[in-house]
N, C-alpha and C positions, 0 to 999 in steps of 0.2 A: 142380762139381756134386755135391750130396750124393746118396748112394745111397738108393734107395727101400727102405722097410721091409718090404714084402711084395709078393706077386705082383700084387695089385690096384693098388698104388701104382706098380709098374713099368709095368703096362699103361697106366695113366692118363698117366704121365710120357712113355711112348713115343708115345702118341696125341697129346699136346700137342706133343712135339718134331716129329712128322710134320706137324701143322698149322702150326707155326712155319715149317718148311722149305718147305712147299707155298705158304703165303701169301707168304713172302719171295721165292720164285721167281716167283710171279705178279706181285708188285709190281715186281720188276726188269724183267720182260717188259713190263708195262704202261708203265713209265717209258720204255723204248726205243720202244714204239709211239707214245707221246705225243710224244716227241722227233721222230719221223718225221713225224707229222701236223702238228706245229708248223712244221717245215721246209717241208712242202708248202704250207701256208697262206702262209708268208712268201714263197715263190716266186710264188704267185698274186698277192700284193699288189705284189711288185716288178715284175711284168709288166703292171700296170694303170696306164695313163697318168694317169687322174684321181686315183688314189690317190697316185701319185708327186708330182704337182703339189701336192696338199694336204699331203703329208709335207714337201715342200721349204718351203712357206709356214710350216708348223708349226715346222720347224727354225730358220727365220729368226726367228720370234717367240720361240722358246725362247732363242735366242742373245741377243736384246735383253733378255729377262727375266733371264737370268743376269747380264748386265752391270749391269742396274739393281739386282739383288739384291746383287751384289758391292759396288756403290757405297754402298748403304744399310748393309751389314754392316761397312764400313770405318769407320763412325762409332763413337766410343767407347761411346756408350750401347748400340748394337747389339752390340758386342763383349762388353760386360758381360752382356747378356742371354744371349748364346750361351754364355758361360762358366757362368752360373747354370744354364742348361738342361742342359749337360753334367754338371755336378756333381749335379744332382737326378736325372738319368737313371742315373748311376753309383750313387747312394745307393739308388734304387728297385730296381736290379738286385741290389745286395747284400742289401737287405731281403727280396726275393723268394727268394733263395737260402737265407737264414737261416730264413725262414718255412717253406719247403719242408722243411728239415731238422727244424725243430721239430714240424711236422705229422707227419712220418714217425715221430719219437720218440713223439709223442702216441698215434698209432695202435698202436704196439708196446706201450706202457705201459698204455694204457686198454683196448685190445682193441676200440675203437669207431672207426668211420670217419665219425663226426659230432662236431661241436663246437658248443656254444652260445656266442654272443657275449654280452658284458655287457648288451646291449640286448634280449636274448631271441631274436634271430634264430638259426636253426639252419643250419649249413653242412655239406655233405657234403665229406669229404676225399677227393680224387680223385688217384690216382697215374697217371703216364704212363710207359710203358717203350718203348724202341726198340732196334733192333740197331745196334751199332757194330762195324765190322770190326776185328779185332785185327791190329795190324801184326806182321809176322814179323821177328824179330831176326836 
């Protein structure tokens, strides 16, 4: 973290840090509460006979669907399509990563968070940040 230049910067930085910590704490708390409520709902569903019968029928249908899908996917044409899909998904992921890097560089160099496409459309450049816990060595 870089050191603030003056008292106002330090106060602003301190306020932002406090907001980050309070929001992160609330988010963690909310995630725990959400997990509890989901477990309670699951228990209610597990104790309902009608739901259990429907779930059992659904599981049997899903098993038949899985078997039919596996049979179709064992055909050479399907295998080729699956491979093409995987390749294109990998390419799309790599392009998104590169585009994100280029957009970040563009914002820094141009000082603008908008870019105009060749067809005249204007796009906002939006960044997203999140916290990632640092592992202790």
